[in-house]
C-alpha positions, 0 to 999 in steps of 0.5 A: 500500500505504501510503495509509491514514488513519494515513499521511495523518495523519502526512504532514499534520504534516510540511512540505507541500512535499517532506517526504522531502527536508526531514525525515529522520524521515519516512523512519522513519515511512514504513518503520514504516507500510510494515511495519504494512501488510506484517503485514496482507497475506495469507500467501504469497510477496508477504508474505515478499518485502515482509517482507524489503524491510521489514527491509532498509529498517528497518535502513538507515533506523534506521542513517542517521536514528537512529530506531527505530520497530519495526513491532510497536509500536502508533502512532496516526496523526499521529506527528511526529518533530522533529530526528531522531536517538536516538529509540528506541521499544520494540517493545511500546510503545503511542503514541496519535494526534498525538504529537510526539517530539523527538531523543533520546526513549526509550520503553521498559522499565526491565528486560529483558522488562519492561512498557512505557509507554502514551502517550495522544493529543496528547502532546508529548515533549521532547528526550532525555526517557525514559519507562520502565516500566509507566506511562500518560501521559494525553492532552494531556500534555507531557513536558519535555526531559530528563525521566525519567518513571517514574510515571503522568501524568494527562490534561492534565498536564506532567511535568518533571525527573529523576525527573519530577514532575507539574505539573497544569494550573491551572483558571481 
């Protein structure tokens, strides 16, 4: 059920030997992909049973690892979470392909039921960074550790600080 391109891309970014024993964050990624696969099953008893299994797995893995990746979030293949713990992604968030999250990252809204960020492809998000509100983080960006990003980040830029300031790549 989980053999798909996104899951295979996720696995490719983790250690190749026994990743389930070496990296607890992969448990959360696996449960997320399982939940997404349940949502595309046809309605019926099988889907209902799988949904119950998903929610049980989600709560157990979320509690053990401190990583919350709700199945309603849209996350591209190749997700890598380094140093699990305290990672929270809003259910409405969009995260591109080959993104890296580190411990303590929050991707969410600034007010209840408010808009959430859209994260591009190949984005590297540092430890304890907060990306909040109706913003877009472009492709190939870096978000510094402990940054609080409240504004758009253009492609290829780096955001650092609290509140984050944008540092553009220099063109040689």
